[in-house]
N, C-alpha and C positions, 0 to 999 in steps of 0.2 A: 174568736175573741171579739167582743163588742167594743165600740169606741170608748165607752166608760171604763171597761176593763183594761184597755190599752193605755189609757191615761194613768190609771192606777199602777200599771206595770212600769211605765216610764218614771213615775214618782218613786217607785221602789228601787229604780236604778240610779236615782240621784237627781233627776230633772225636777226642778222646782217650778211648778206652774201655779201662778196666782189665780184667784177666781175669775178675774177679768179675762185672762188668757183662755181659760176653759170655756167661758161664755162665748168668746170670740171664735173658738174652734167650732162650737155648735152653731153659731151664727153662719159661719162659712159653709157648713154642711147643709143647713137649711136654705141659704141663699142660692147655692148652686145645685141643690137637690142631689148631692153626691152620696154614694153608698159609704158605709163604714170603712170598707177596704180602701176606697179611693182617698177618703179623708185621712186614714192612718198612713197611707203612702205619702200624702202631701205633708203631714206632720214630720214624718221620718226624713223626707227629702229636705224640708226646711231646716231641720236640726243638723243634718249632715252638711249642707252647703253653707248655712249661715252661722253655725256653731251656737245658736240660740234661737228661741222662737221669735221670728219676725212676722208679725201679723200681715203686713202688706204683701210680703213674699208668699206666704201661705195662701192668701186669697188669690193672688196672681196665678199660683199653681192650679188651684181649683178651677178658676175661670178658664185657663188654658186646657185643662183636662176636659172641661165641659164643651168647649169649642171644638175639640178634636175627638169627641165621642169616646173618651177613655172611661172604661167602666170597671177596670180591675187593677190590682197592684202591679201585675206583670206588664200590662199595657202602659201604666204610668211610668215605670222604670225604663221601658223600651223608649218611650217618647223623650224622657229626660236624657238618656244616654245619646239619643239621636241629636238632641240639641247641644250636647257637649257640656251639660251642666254638671254632671257627676262623671268622673273618670272611672273606668273599670280598673285601671292601675294607677298608682300614685306617681305623680311627677316628682323629679328630684328637687325642683325648686317650685313651690306652690305659687310664687309671685310672678312667674313667667308663664307664657302660654296664653290660652284663651279661656274665657269663662262667659257664662250667660247670666245676665241679671234681668229682672223685669221691672219696668217702669209702670207703676200702678196709679191710674187716674180715677178718682171718684167724681163722677159727673152728676150734678143735680138736674133733673128735668121734670116735666109735668107728671110723669109716672113714678116719681120717687128718685132713688139714687141708682145709677148704673156704674159698673166698674169696667174700665177699659185697660187692658194690659198690653204693653208693647215690649217684646223681647229685644234686648240690646246685647250685642256681643262685644266683649272687651278683649282686645288683643294686647298683650304686654311682651316687650322685647327688652333685652339688657340695654341699659344706658339710653333708652328712648322713651318718650312720653307714651302713655297708654292711648290706644286708638279705639274709638267707639264706632260700632257698626250697627246702624238701625236696620232691622229686618222689615 
């Protein structure tokens, strides 16, 4: 399934993507030179973890996939599970435990704009403030 067909498939399942989101998806694909499979995995992981399409999260995923030489959906999911971003089993309380978020910085330099992503682990415990751990 091509990327365009995948977006149409998601629309048929009820996801509403505005034109700017679709353009952003293709921008991320071109910016990172990612394959359709990797882009589809990044969209899927973004929707699963954020519950909506978060453009900066999506770009951060693609950047991380590029930095770690990830070229397939299987490698993308293996990497994400290794980070602890998506759990293979559901936790009883989704507000407790750990999760990973990405801080996405857009830096302007003489060559244009570059993107720097920093993974941040958030650990939550009952009746205690969240702890941020910078990797």
